N, C-alpha and C positions, 0 to 999 in steps of 0.2 A: 784227154786228158787237158787241162786250160794251160794254155798257152801262158808264160811266165813272163811278165812283164818289168822292162830293165829300167830303175829308179832312173837310172842318168840319163832315158829318153823323156821323162816328164818335164815340161819346165813350167816352173811355178807361175802364176799370172798375176804375182805381188804388183810387179811394177809397173804393171800395164791399168791397174785398177784406178779410177778415177778416185780423187782426195775424195775424201769428205768435209764439208764445209761445215764448221766449229755453228752450235746456237751462237745466235743474234742475241745478244744482251742490250733490252731497252733501257735509255736513261730513264727513269723516270722524275720527272721536276717535283719539287716539294710545293705542297698542297699551299695556294695561300687562300684564306678565307677572305681577305679585302683587295681580290684581285680586280673584285667592278669598281671599286671607287680610287683606282689607278687612275681611273680617266677623270676627267672637273665636271664635264658636262653631266655623267650619273650623279657624282656626289652634288651638284645642285638641284638635280631632280629627284632624287631621294630626301633632301631635302623640307624642298617647297611639297614633293606630295605625304611626308610625315604631318605638316603643318596643314595640309588640305583634309586628308583622311581625318586627323584629331578636332579637326573645326567642323568635320560635317557631322560625323557625332554627336560631339556638342551641340550642333545645334537639336541634332533630334532628338535629344533628352529634352530639351529645352523648351521644343514646340510641344510635345507630346503633355510634358508636364502641365503648362499655360493652358493647353487645351482644357484636360482634367481638373485643373484649378478654377475654368471658367464657366464650366457646364455641368459637371460632377455627372459625365456620363462616359460609362467604360466603351460604347457605340462610336462616339466622337473621337476617342482615341484608339481607337483600333481603325478610325477612319484616313487620322495623321499617315500609319505602315500603307494605305492604300493608296492616296496620294505620292508618297514617294515614290511606292512601286510600280506605277503606270507609267513614266517617262519610261521607266527601265524596261519592262515590258514591251513598250507601242513602239519605241525609238531606239530598239537596240540596233535594227537591223538598218535605217536610214542611217546613223551615226557610226554605223562601221562603212557601211557605203562611202559617207563623207572623207572620213579617215582615211581610206584607199583613194579617194579621186587627188585631196587638196592639202596643205601643208598640215602636219596633224601640230607641228607648233603654234602655227597661229590656229588654231580651234582652239586649243590650249588656251591660249592666252586671252580668247574673247570670250570664251565661256567662265572663265573665273571672274571676267568685269563682270558679267551680269549676274555670274552667283553672288559677285561681294558684293553688286547695287541691292538686288534681292533681302539679304542679311542685314543691310541698313534700313531697308524700310519695313524688313520686319521687327529691329529695334524701335522704329518710329511708331509704327501701328502697336506695339505693344506699351509705349510710354505712354502716349496719347491714346490709350484706346476709349476710356471714357470721354475724351472730345470728339469722337468720330461719329458724326449724325445718321441716325437711323432711315435712309433712303428706304425708298421701294424696292431696288433691286438686293439692298440687305437683308431687308426684312422678307421678303420671300425665301435667301437661301437659308437664312436661320428656319424656315416654316418650312422646307425642306430638310434640312438636318436632323430637327424635331420627328419630324415623320416616320425617316429612316430609323431615330433610335426606338420608338415608342415599339415599333416592330418585333426588335431585338427584345427588349429591356420593358416588356410586358407587365412584367409584377413588381419593378422598381422602380415607377415612374417619378423618380427625385430630380432626374436631369434639366436645366434651361438653357434655354440658346434666344437668351436677351443681348447679349453684350452683340455689339456692333462690330466687331473686331474680328471674330470667329470668321466669318466668308472671307475677310480678308488676310486673316492666316493662312487658311486654306490655299488661295489664288499664291498667294509669294511661293509658300511651300511649293508647290508644283513648276512654279518659273523656276525655282533654282533645284529646283529637280532636274528639268529637261535639260538647265545649263551643264550640273555636272554629266549627266547622261554622255551628252556629246564630248566634256570630258574627259570620263573616264574610260571610251574606247578610243579616244585620239594619244591618252596617255601610255595606256595597254599597248600599242604597237609601236608609242615611240620610244621608248626606254631599250629595243634592242638593238635600234639604231646608233645608243651610245658608247657601247663597248665594243670589245672585240669577239667574234666566234668564240675565241677559248674561254672568255669571259661572261659567257652567256647563261651559263648555267647558275655561275656567282650572282650572276644579279638577280635571275628569277628568286632563288633564295632570301639574300638582300630585300626585295621588293615584296613579298612575301610576309616577312617577318616586319617588316614597316608597318601592313597593312595591320595587321594583330596587335603589334603594341600601339598604332593610333585607335584601335576596337575597346583597347583596354581603358588607356588616358584617358582620350575623349568622353566616355561616360562618367568617369569619377571624376574629371576636372567639371565638368558639366553641375554634376550635381553640388561639390559645396558652393561654384559660384554661385547657381539657384537660389543656395539656401541662403545664403551671407549677403549677396550683390543683390540681385534680382534680374527677370530674364531680359532686359535689354541691351545688358552688359555682355552677355554671353550670347546675343545675334552681334554685336559690336567686336566682339572676338574672333567670332568667322568669318567678319568681311576681313578684318584686319590679315587673318590666316590666309584668306583668299588673294588679297593684293599681294601677298609676301610672295605664293605660289606665284604671282605674274612675274614680280620684279626679279626668282629666281632661277625661269625658265626662259626671259626675256636677252639676257647673253649666251646661252645656248647656242653655239652654230648649225645651222641647220643642216642637214644631211646631203649630201651628195649621188643618195639613193636616188637610180632613175625608174620612176613607177609608167606602167603602162595602161595611155591615156586613151586608147585605142575603142572603150569601151563605146558599142551602138547607143542601147539605150538604157537608162537608169533602172526602166520598170524591169529587162529583164534579169540586170546586175542581183536587183532584190528581189526576184522571184527563184534567182539561182540562187541568194544565201540560204534561202528559207528553205528549200529543196536540201542544201547540204546539211541544213540541222536536221534533217529525217533522214540521213542515210546515214551508211555503216562502209568507211573505207578501208582500206589496207591494204596487204601485200602478198603473196602467192612465190614461194617459190618452187620451179620444176624438175623434173629430173636429171636435166643436163647442168642445172646452178645458176638458171635463167629464172633475172625476177619480175614479177609481173606485179601492177599498179592494178587495183579495184576498186569500186564504188556502186553500192546499191542504194537506188533511192527507194524512201517508202513511196514516195507521192506517185510514181512512176512504176506502170503493171511491166517494168523488162530490166534487169541488171547487167549492168555496162562494164566492161573491162577493156583496160588501156595498159599495153605493155610495151617493153622495150623490147627489138629484136635480140638477138645475140651478139652484136656490135655496136648495142645502141645508140643506132642510126635514124630510127626510125619510130615514129607509134602507131598502134592502128589499133582500134575499136570494135568490139564486138558487143551481140548484144543478143537475148533472148526473147520470147514473149511469156515466157512462164513464171516469168520471177524465179526458179530453182536453182539458179546458179550459169555460169558461161563459164564455156570451154572454149580458150583464146588459145590457137594454132602455132608452134611456132618456126620462123620462115626456116632457120638455119639448123634448128635442132630434128623440127618434127615430132616436139614433143607437146604435152596439155600441161594447161594449169586450170586447175578442178577449184573453183567456189562457192563460198557454205552460203546458205540458204540465209539470207536477214529473219530470223525468227521472233524481232521485237520488233515494234511501232512507236519508236522513239517519236515522232510528230504529235501523239497523243496522251504525250508523258506530260505539258505544260497545263493541260485540261486536267488528267486527275488530280494532279497538284493543287491546283484550285480548290476543285471540287472534297478533296480533305482537308484544306486551309478552313472551309467554311464549316464541315462537319466539325471539326474541332471546338473551333469559336463559338458555333452553335450548343456545342458541350457543356464549352465551359458557361455560357449565358445557364445554360439551365442547371448547372450545379451550382449558382451564385445564388438560382431563384431559391434551386432547393433548402438554400442554407438560411 
């Protein structure tokens, strides 16, 4: 027979239970769409950046229009895009390295001076194109351009490269493209230092919006000015925009950010940048909640894994030779981090892109020939 339990002998643990902490209600700050513009340096930079982007696209449209008007060659028109894109492809890594090693504000100022001078020289060449003497180098350059045009315009030989200003226009566009490449990399790393961490995402949004606005306004204004005023005025206006950007950036205070200047070799730094463009980086979380950062490079036959230990006090690197992944042992908890193999070869993408562009250009030319 079960024993009866005296209800008076049972003591309720109600008083011994710990008090339950009420949920914490986080106070949400009201969204400020103009948070980045609360900083004076960002306001000046954004105004100058808008003028610079607008002027650059105005110049690009005017140059393409003028080259086609002088030559009546679709190949010459396409070569303008090639001349503009070549500095971006060839000098992006050196320009980024320079922006990390030296004052970004100073790089922007110097590049704007060269950009303005190149635009002024373009205006003078366009204005006095009939007075330029056809010296031997210019005749040779025109002959080379005509030879390239014959390859792609076999069935429509209506082009002519008899204007002495054509090679000079290409040269000045190349010089302006070099200046703008160094300016673009420097300003991309400069504007995040003008705002606080909380306003950074808002600054990125406004910077992208400014680029889109300039991309629409620039070609439209350029077309109107070319049609009613002329090419030299557009080039002078671009020089004015570049000089205005110079004046707007000049009063911005330099950042107090301390940069690491202990890099032993510039060449090693550039090679590291090249390897990084062909790598996949990310993070993984172990079963005990410890995070690991990893990076898999396409140019190396192994995968590197660098992680923080449980206390966040040290980093260790592991690598394996088969390229199929890396397993980093956690010192504190003994757990493993598994990294996924990179199945894509990102370093091949630029070459594939160039090949695709060339094929599409050839198809367009063939379609025009058939018509």
